[in-house]
N, CA, C and O atoms as a Tinker XYZ file with bonds, in Angstrom:
   372  protein
     1  N     74.484000   54.201000   48.783000    73     2
     2  CA    73.264000   53.659000   49.367000    64     1     3
     3  C     72.612000   54.670000   50.302000    63     2     4     5
     4  O     71.385000   54.750000   50.359000    81     3
     5  N     73.390000   55.425000   51.020000    73     3     6
     6  CA    72.802000   56.423000   51.914000    64     5     7
     7  C     72.053000   57.496000   51.140000    63     6     8     9
     8  O     71.087000   58.069000   51.645000    81     7
     9  N     72.497000   57.773000   49.906000    73     7    10
    10  CA    71.796000   58.744000   49.068000    64     9    11
    11  C     70.427000   58.189000   48.661000    63    10    12    13
    12  O     69.444000   58.925000   48.585000    81    11
    13  N     70.382000   56.878000   48.403000    73    11    14
    14  CA    69.117000   56.234000   48.052000    64    13    15
    15  C     68.154000   56.295000   49.237000    63    14    16    17
    16  O     66.976000   56.604000   49.061000    81    15
    17  N     68.648000   56.001000   50.444000    73    15    18
    18  CA    67.813000   56.069000   51.642000    64    17    19
    19  C     67.336000   57.494000   51.899000    63    18    20    21
    20  O     66.201000   57.718000   52.319000    81    19
    21  N     68.223000   58.451000   51.638000    73    19    22
    22  CA    67.855000   59.853000   51.817000    64    21    23
    23  C     66.711000   60.237000   50.880000    63    22    24    25
    24  O     65.785000   60.946000   51.274000    81    23
    25  N     66.787000   59.760000   49.640000    73    23    26
    26  CA    65.739000   60.051000   48.656000    64    25    27
    27  C     64.420000   59.401000   49.067000    63    26    28    29
    28  O     63.355000   60.007000   48.941000    81    27
    29  N     64.499000   58.161000   49.561000    73    27    30
    30  CA    63.297000   57.473000   50.019000    64    29    31
    31  C     62.668000   58.207000   51.203000    63    30    32    33
    32  O     61.448000   58.356000   51.276000    81    31
    33  N     63.505000   58.659000   52.120000    73    31    34
    34  CA    63.013000   59.388000   53.285000    64    33    35
    35  C     62.329000   60.683000   52.858000    63    34    36    37
    36  O     61.268000   61.023000   53.382000    81    35
    37  N     62.921000   61.406000   51.915000    73    35    38
    38  CA    62.317000   62.643000   51.416000    64    37    39
    39  C     60.961000   62.355000   50.778000    63    38    40    41
    40  O     59.996000   63.086000   51.002000    81    39
    41  N     60.892000   61.285000   49.980000    73    39    42
    42  CA    59.624000   60.930000   49.333000    64    41    43
    43  C     58.558000   60.565000   50.363000    63    42    44    45
    44  O     57.396000   60.945000   50.226000    81    43
    45  N     58.963000   59.822000   51.399000    73    43    46
    46  CA    58.011000   59.460000   52.453000    64    45    47
    47  C     57.513000   60.696000   53.190000    63    46    48    49
    48  O     56.323000   60.824000   53.476000    81    47
    49  N     58.433000   61.601000   53.494000    73    47    50
    50  CA    58.039000   62.832000   54.178000    64    49    51
    51  C     57.111000   63.676000   53.302000    63    50    52    53
    52  O     56.144000   64.265000   53.785000    81    51
    53  N     57.421000   63.721000   52.019000    73    51    54
    54  CA    56.586000   64.487000   51.092000    64    53    55
    55  C     55.176000   63.894000   51.034000    63    54    56    57
    56  O     54.185000   64.623000   51.098000    81    55
    57  N     55.095000   62.569000   50.913000    73    55    58
    58  CA    53.787000   61.906000   50.870000    64    57    59
    59  C     53.016000   62.136000   52.164000    63    58    60    61
    60  O     51.811000   62.385000   52.146000    81    59
    61  N     53.726000   62.050000   53.285000    73    59    62
    62  CA    53.084000   62.255000   54.587000    64    61    63
    63  C     52.558000   63.686000   54.689000    63    62    64    65
    64  O     51.441000   63.916000   55.153000    81    63
    65  N     53.376000   64.643000   54.250000    73    63    66
    66  CA    52.959000   66.043000   54.284000    64    65    67
    67  C     51.745000   66.265000   53.388000    63    66    68    69
    68  O     50.779000   66.909000   53.797000    81    67
    69  N     51.790000   65.734000   52.169000    73    67    70
    70  CA    50.681000   65.925000   51.234000    64    69    71
    71  C     49.404000   65.279000   51.756000    63    70    72    73
    72  O     48.315000   65.827000   51.587000    81    71
    73  N     49.531000   64.121000   52.387000    73    71    74
    74  CA    48.362000   63.457000   52.957000    64    73    75
    75  C     47.776000   64.300000   54.079000    63    74    76    77
    76  O     46.560000   64.470000   54.174000    81    75
    77  N     48.654000   64.827000   54.926000    73    75    78
    78  CA    48.196000   65.676000   56.026000    64    77    79
    79  C     47.557000   66.953000   55.485000    63    78    80    81
    80  O     46.524000   67.395000   55.989000    81    79
    81  N     48.163000   67.534000   54.475000    73    79    82
    82  CA    47.650000   68.759000   53.865000    64    81    83
    83  C     46.248000   68.537000   53.315000    63    82    84    85
    84  O     45.346000   69.345000   53.539000    81    83
    85  N     46.076000   67.439000   52.597000    73    83    86
    86  CA    44.778000   67.138000   51.998000    64    85    87
    87  C     43.740000   66.777000   53.053000    63    86    88    89
    88  O     42.577000   67.164000   52.938000    81    87
    89  N     44.152000   66.043000   54.073000    73    87    90
    90  CA    43.178000   65.570000   55.054000    64    89    91
    91  C     42.702000   66.687000   55.980000    63    90    92    93
    92  O     41.605000   66.598000   56.531000    81    91
    93  N     43.495000   67.722000   56.158000    73    91    94
    94  CA    43.055000   68.810000   57.022000    64    93    95
    95  C     42.293000   69.871000   56.243000    63    94    96    97
    96  O     41.794000   70.833000   56.827000    81    95
    97  N     42.201000   69.704000   54.933000    73    95    98
    98  CA    41.422000   70.633000   54.141000    64    97    99
    99  C     42.053000   72.001000   54.019000    63    98   100   101
   100  O     41.340000   73.004000   53.981000    81    99
   101  N     43.355000   72.068000   53.959000    73    99   102
   102  CA    44.041000   73.352000   53.883000    64   101   103
   103  C     43.684000   74.102000   52.600000    63   102   104   105
   104  O     43.781000   75.328000   52.556000    81   103
   105  N     43.276000   73.386000   51.569000    73   103   106
   106  CA    42.941000   74.045000   50.323000    64   105   107
   107  C     41.454000   74.362000   50.221000    63   106   108   109
   108  O     41.002000   74.909000   49.216000    81   107
   109  N     40.703000   74.025000   51.249000    73   107   110
   110  CA    39.283000   74.357000   51.285000    64   109   111
   111  C     38.847000   74.608000   52.724000    63   110   112   113
   112  O     39.526000   74.227000   53.678000    81   111
   113  N     37.712000   75.252000   52.848000    73   111   114
   114  CA    37.148000   75.551000   54.167000    64   113   115
   115  C     35.789000   74.865000   54.236000    63   114   116   117
   116  O     34.963000   75.023000   53.337000    81   115
   117  N     35.558000   74.104000   55.300000    73   115   118
   118  CA    34.289000   73.409000   55.469000    64   117   119
   119  C     33.263000   74.352000   56.088000    63   118   120   121
   120  O     33.507000   74.965000   57.127000    81   119
   121  N     32.123000   74.453000   55.435000    73   119   122
   122  CA    31.024000   75.283000   55.917000    64   121   123
   123  C     29.834000   74.402000   56.259000    63   122   124   125
   124  O     29.591000   73.385000   55.609000    81   123
   125  N     29.092000   74.803000   57.289000    73   123   126
   126  CA    27.907000   74.072000   57.726000    64   125   127
   127  C     26.754000   75.048000   57.866000    63   126   128   129
   128  O     26.907000   76.137000   58.419000    81   127
   129  N     25.599000   74.643000   57.358000    73   127   130
   130  CA    24.386000   75.449000   57.530000    64   129   131
   131  C     23.824000   75.153000   58.917000    63   130   132   133
   132  O     23.554000   73.999000   59.250000    81   131
   133  N     23.653000   76.181000   59.710000    73   131   134
   134  CA    23.120000   75.972000   61.060000    64   133   135
   135  C     21.621000   75.704000   61.052000    63   134   136   137
   136  O     21.060000   75.265000   62.055000    81   135
   137  N     20.973000   75.968000   59.920000    73   135   138
   138  CA    19.533000   75.744000   59.836000    64   137   139
   139  C     19.200000   74.298000   59.457000    63   138   140   141
   140  O     18.380000   73.662000   60.118000    81   139
   141  N     19.831000   73.774000   58.396000    73   139   142
   142  CA    19.492000   72.416000   57.944000    64   141   143
   143  C     20.621000   71.406000   58.148000    63   142   144   145
   144  O     20.402000   70.204000   57.997000    81   143
   145  N     21.829000   71.876000   58.488000    73   143   146
   146  CA    22.936000   70.980000   58.791000    64   145   147
   147  C     23.751000   70.492000   57.607000    63   146   148   149
   148  O     24.681000   69.705000   57.782000    81   147
   149  N     23.420000   70.945000   56.407000    73   147   150
   150  CA    24.165000   70.502000   55.232000    64   149   151
   151  C     25.593000   71.046000   55.291000    63   150   152   153
   152  O     25.827000   72.145000   55.795000    81   151
   153  N     26.547000   70.262000   54.769000    73   151   154
   154  CA    27.956000   70.658000   54.768000    64   153   155
   155  C     28.410000   70.915000   53.339000    63   154   156   157
   156  O     27.938000   70.284000   52.393000    81   155
   157  N     29.335000   71.854000   53.206000    73   155   158
   158  CA    29.887000   72.170000   51.893000    64   157   159
   159  C     31.340000   72.604000   52.059000    63   158   160   161
   160  O     31.680000   73.337000   52.988000    81   159
   161  N     32.186000   72.143000   51.151000    73   159   162
   162  CA    33.590000   72.550000   51.125000    64   161   163
   163  C     33.737000   73.669000   50.109000    63   162   164   165
   164  O     33.365000   73.509000   48.946000    81   163
   165  N     34.274000   74.791000   50.537000    73   163   166
   166  CA    34.462000   75.937000   49.655000    64   165   167
   167  C     35.966000   76.182000   49.538000    63   166   168   169
   168  O     36.662000   76.227000   50.552000    81   167
   169  N     36.477000   76.341000   48.310000    73   167   170
   170  CA    37.912000   76.575000   48.146000    64   169   171
   171  C     38.394000   77.744000   49.004000    63   170   172   173
   172  O     37.752000   78.793000   49.063000    81   171
   173  N     39.525000   77.547000   49.662000    73   171   174
   174  CA    40.063000   78.558000   50.565000    64   173   175
   175  C     40.322000   79.874000   49.843000    63   174   176   177
   176  O     40.122000   80.946000   50.415000    81   175
   177  N     40.761000   79.801000   48.600000    73   175   178
   178  CA    41.032000   81.036000   47.863000    64   177   179
   179  C     39.757000   81.857000   47.656000    63   178   180   181
   180  O     39.816000   83.086000   47.625000    81   179
   181  N     38.619000   81.201000   47.514000    73   179   182
   182  CA    37.341000   81.910000   47.383000    64   181   183
   183  C     36.985000   82.587000   48.704000    63   182   184   185
   184  O     36.586000   83.751000   48.725000    81   183
   185  N     37.132000   81.849000   49.807000    73   183   186
   186  CA    36.831000   82.406000   51.128000    64   185   187
   187  C     37.772000   83.574000   51.427000    63   186   188   189
   188  O     37.347000   84.596000   51.966000    81   187
   189  N     39.058000   83.417000   51.073000    73   187   190
   190  CA    40.027000   84.492000   51.281000    64   189   191
   191  C     39.641000   85.746000   50.494000    63   190   192   193
   192  O     39.768000   86.862000   50.998000    81   191
   193  N     39.172000   85.560000   49.259000    73   191   194
   194  CA    38.750000   86.711000   48.444000    64   193   195
   195  C     37.578000   87.445000   49.095000    63   194   196   197
   196  O     37.573000   88.674000   49.172000    81   195
   197  N     36.588000   86.687000   49.560000    73   195   198
   198  CA    35.456000   87.313000   50.241000    64   197   199
   199  C     35.917000   88.032000   51.504000    63   198   200   201
   200  O     35.407000   89.101000   51.840000    81   199
   201  N     36.883000   87.440000   52.199000    73   199   202
   202  CA    37.423000   88.046000   53.406000    64   201   203
   203  C     38.103000   89.382000   53.082000    63   202   204   205
   204  O     37.961000   90.352000   53.826000    81   203
   205  N     38.830000   89.424000   51.985000    73   203   206
   206  CA    39.510000   90.665000   51.587000    64   205   207
   207  C     38.521000   91.731000   51.129000    63   206   208   209
   208  O     38.720000   92.918000   51.387000    81   207
   209  N     37.457000   91.310000   50.451000    73   207   210
   210  CA    36.456000   92.262000   49.960000    64   209   211
   211  C     35.676000   92.897000   51.092000    63   210   212   213
   212  O     35.265000   94.054000   51.009000    81   211
   213  N     35.477000   92.128000   52.153000    73   211   214
   214  CA    34.680000   92.612000   53.279000    64   213   215
   215  C     35.489000   93.621000   54.085000    63   214   216   217
   216  O     36.485000   93.270000   54.717000    81   215
   217  N     35.061000   94.845000   54.057000    73   215   218
   218  CA    35.750000   95.896000   54.805000    64   217   219
   219  C     35.032000   96.193000   56.109000    63   218   220   221
   220  O     35.287000   97.211000   56.752000    81   219
   221  N     34.146000   95.310000   56.490000    73   219   222
   222  CA    33.325000   95.524000   57.677000    64   221   223
   223  C     33.977000   95.033000   58.954000    63   222   224   225
   224  O     35.194000   95.104000   59.123000    81   223
   225  N     33.154000   94.542000   59.831000    73   223   226
   226  CA    33.548000   94.092000   61.163000    64   225   227
   227  C     34.408000   92.828000   61.088000    63   226   228   229
   228  O     33.979000   91.824000   60.519000    81   227
   229  N     35.609000   92.868000   61.654000    73   227   230
   230  CA    36.493000   91.706000   61.639000    64   229   231
   231  C     36.017000   90.592000   62.566000    63   230   232   233
   232  O     36.548000   89.483000   62.520000    81   231
   233  N     35.031000   90.871000   63.398000    73   231   234
   234  CA    34.527000   89.832000   64.293000    64   233   235
   235  C     33.624000   88.844000   63.555000    63   234   236   237
   236  O     33.282000   87.796000   64.103000    81   235
   237  N     33.237000   89.161000   62.329000    73   235   238
   238  CA    32.404000   88.260000   61.520000    64   237   239
   239  C     33.232000   87.621000   60.420000    63   238   240   241
   240  O     33.895000   88.313000   59.646000    81   239
   241  N     33.191000   86.299000   60.356000    73   239   242
   242  CA    33.878000   85.557000   59.299000    64   241   243
   243  C     33.042000   85.621000   58.017000    63   242   244   245
   244  O     31.844000   85.900000   58.072000    81   243
   245  N     33.666000   85.365000   56.868000    73   243   246
   246  CA    32.889000   85.281000   55.627000    64   245   247
   247  C     31.817000   84.200000   55.752000    63   246   248   249
   248  O     32.093000   83.092000   56.212000    81   247
   249  N     30.611000   84.527000   55.345000    73   247   250
   250  CA    29.491000   83.572000   55.397000    64   249   251
   251  C     28.905000   83.413000   54.012000    63   250   252   253
   252  O     29.046000   84.279000   53.149000    81   251
   253  N     28.248000   82.293000   53.821000    73   251   254
   254  CA    27.611000   82.003000   52.552000    64   253   255
   255  C     26.172000   81.585000   52.805000    63   254   256   257
   256  O     25.809000   81.216000   53.922000    81   255
   257  N     25.362000   81.644000   51.766000    73   255   258
   258  CA    23.970000   81.244000   51.863000    64   257   259
   259  C     23.834000   79.790000   51.436000    63   258   260   261
   260  O     24.385000   79.379000   50.415000    81   259
   261  N     23.106000   79.024000   52.217000    73   259   262
   262  CA    22.868000   77.610000   51.917000    64   261   263
   263  C     21.988000   77.494000   50.675000    63   262   264   265
   264  O     20.929000   78.117000   50.594000    81   263
   265  N     22.427000   76.707000   49.725000    73   263   266
   266  CA    21.643000   76.500000   48.510000    64   265   267
   267  C     20.471000   75.561000   48.747000    63   266   268   269
   268  O     19.545000   75.509000   47.938000    81   267
   269  N     20.503000   74.823000   49.844000    73   267   270
   270  CA    19.451000   73.870000   50.159000    64   269   271
   271  C     18.236000   74.549000   50.799000    63   270   272   273
   272  O     17.099000   74.303000   50.397000    81   271
   273  N     18.486000   75.416000   51.811000    73   271   274
   274  CA    17.365000   75.985000   52.557000    64   273   275
   275  C     17.387000   77.521000   52.633000    63   274   276   277
   276  O     16.423000   78.131000   53.096000    81   275
   277  N     18.476000   78.138000   52.183000    73   275   278
   278  CA    18.570000   79.595000   52.242000    64   277   279
   279  C     19.125000   80.129000   53.559000    63   278   280   281
   280  O     19.249000   81.342000   53.733000    81   279
   281  N     19.460000   79.233000   54.487000    73   279   282
   282  CA    20.023000   79.656000   55.769000    64   281   283
   283  C     21.471000   80.107000   55.613000    63   282   284   285
   284  O     22.046000   80.020000   54.528000    81   283
   285  N     22.051000   80.587000   56.704000    73   283   286
   286  CA    23.432000   81.032000   56.660000    64   285   287
   287  C     24.379000   79.886000   56.976000    63   286   288   289
   288  O     24.130000   79.074000   57.867000    81   287
   289  N     25.477000   79.840000   56.217000    73   287   290
   290  CA    26.494000   78.816000   56.417000    64   289   291
   291  C     27.701000   79.452000   57.097000    63   290   292   293
   292  O     28.148000   80.535000   56.720000    81   291
   293  N     28.217000   78.754000   58.108000    73   291   294
   294  CA    29.361000   79.225000   58.877000    64   293   295
   295  C     30.510000   78.234000   58.725000    63   294   296   297
   296  O     30.285000   77.037000   58.550000    81   295
   297  N     31.726000   78.731000   58.792000    73   295   298
   298  CA    32.894000   77.855000   58.658000    64   297   299
   299  C     33.106000   77.060000   59.942000    63   298   300   301
   300  O     32.891000   77.564000   61.044000    81   299
   301  N     33.535000   75.801000   59.778000    73   299   302
   302  CA    33.904000   74.998000   60.948000    64   301   303
   303  C     35.124000   75.619000   61.611000    63   302   304   305
   304  O     35.182000   75.759000   62.832000    81   303
   305  N     36.096000   75.988000   60.787000    73   303   306
   306  CA    37.295000   76.683000   61.267000    64   305   307
   307  C     37.877000   77.450000   60.087000    63   306   308   309
   308  O     37.984000   76.921000   58.981000    81   307
   309  N     38.248000   78.693000   60.331000    73   307   310
   310  CA    38.862000   79.513000   59.288000    64   309   311
   311  C     39.773000   80.542000   59.933000    63   310   312   313
   312  O     39.377000   81.243000   60.864000    81   311
   313  N     40.990000   80.623000   59.432000    73   311   314
   314  CA    41.922000   81.669000   59.868000    64   313   315
   315  C     41.982000   82.681000   58.737000    63   314   316   317
   316  O     42.419000   82.362000   57.631000    81   315
   317  N     41.544000   83.894000   59.016000    73   315   318
   318  CA    41.383000   84.902000   57.981000    64   317   319
   319  C     42.706000   85.465000   57.496000    63   318   320   321
   320  O     43.767000   85.202000   58.062000    81   319
   321  N     42.611000   86.236000   56.446000    73   319   322
   322  CA    43.784000   86.916000   55.907000    64   321   323
   323  C     44.295000   87.961000   56.887000    63   322   324   325
   324  O     45.416000   88.451000   56.744000    81   323
   325  N     43.485000   88.306000   57.877000    73   323   326
   326  CA    43.866000   89.269000   58.919000    64   325   327
   327  C     44.344000   88.549000   60.181000    63   326   328   329
   328  O     44.485000   89.171000   61.234000    81   327
   329  N     44.593000   87.237000   60.080000    73   327   330
   330  CA    45.042000   86.384000   61.187000    64   329   331
   331  C     44.042000   86.284000   62.335000    63   330   332   333
   332  O     44.427000   86.098000   63.489000    81   331
   333  N     42.772000   86.407000   62.015000    73   331   334
   334  CA    41.715000   86.215000   63.001000    64   333   335
   335  C     41.172000   84.805000   62.811000    63   334   336   337
   336  O     40.891000   84.388000   61.688000    81   335
   337  N     41.024000   84.069000   63.918000    73   335   338
   338  CA    40.508000   82.698000   63.845000    64   337   339
   339  C     39.013000   82.687000   64.149000    63   338   340   341
   340  O     38.548000   83.306000   65.106000    81   339
   341  N     38.280000   81.966000   63.309000    73   339   342
   342  CA    36.841000   81.812000   63.487000    64   341   343
   343  C     36.538000   80.336000   63.633000    63   342   344   345
   344  O     37.065000   79.515000   62.882000    81   343
   345  N     35.686000   79.986000   64.601000    73   343   346
   346  CA    35.292000   78.595000   64.833000    64   345   347
   347  C     33.771000   78.510000   64.846000    63   346   348   349
   348  O     33.090000   79.444000   65.269000    81   347
   349  N     33.258000   77.406000   64.388000    73   347   350
   350  CA    31.811000   77.186000   64.369000    64   349   351
   351  C     31.232000   77.282000   65.765000    63   350   352   353
   352  O     30.122000   77.783000   65.944000    81   351
   353  N     31.967000   76.809000   66.752000    73   351   354
   354  CA    31.469000   76.833000   68.140000    64   353   355
   355  C     31.204000   78.258000   68.615000    63   354   356   357
   356  O     30.427000   78.459000   69.548000    81   355
   357  N     31.841000   79.256000   67.987000    73   355   358
   358  CA    31.595000   80.653000   68.349000    64   357   359
   359  C     30.178000   81.100000   67.959000    63   358   360   361
   360  O     29.635000   82.038000   68.542000    81   359
   361  N     29.589000   80.422000   66.972000    73   359   362
   362  CA    28.277000   80.828000   66.454000    64   361   363
   363  C     27.135000   79.938000   66.918000    63   362   364   365
   364  O     25.970000   80.330000   66.845000    81   363
   365  N     27.462000   78.742000   67.395000    73   363   366
   366  CA    26.400000   77.830000   67.830000    64   365   367
   367  C     25.887000   78.233000   69.197000    63   366   368   369
   368  O     26.637000   78.704000   70.052000    81   367
   369  N     24.612000   78.039000   69.382000    73   367   370
   370  CA    23.976000   78.416000   70.652000    64   369   371
   371  C     24.001000   77.278000   71.627000    63   370   372
   372  O     23.510000   77.415000   72.748000    81   371
């Protein structure tokens, strides 16, 4: 019976972890256009690729162009492949 309880506990922990993983958006990065306010989720692997391609200034996070208005989209929160953390509050005036 203890083996059954152990299996149930593992399943509960797994479900809890997966729920937390999905709810925090670990597999995507939320971007917001500072011009029109539209939000978009971009897969983290795409953002990571852009981060690796960019050989420029590490103080700038990967940015995208808003398809709605053409403005620049910034990440709400992103930890780069170089372990640099970027927050939307860093870019808002």
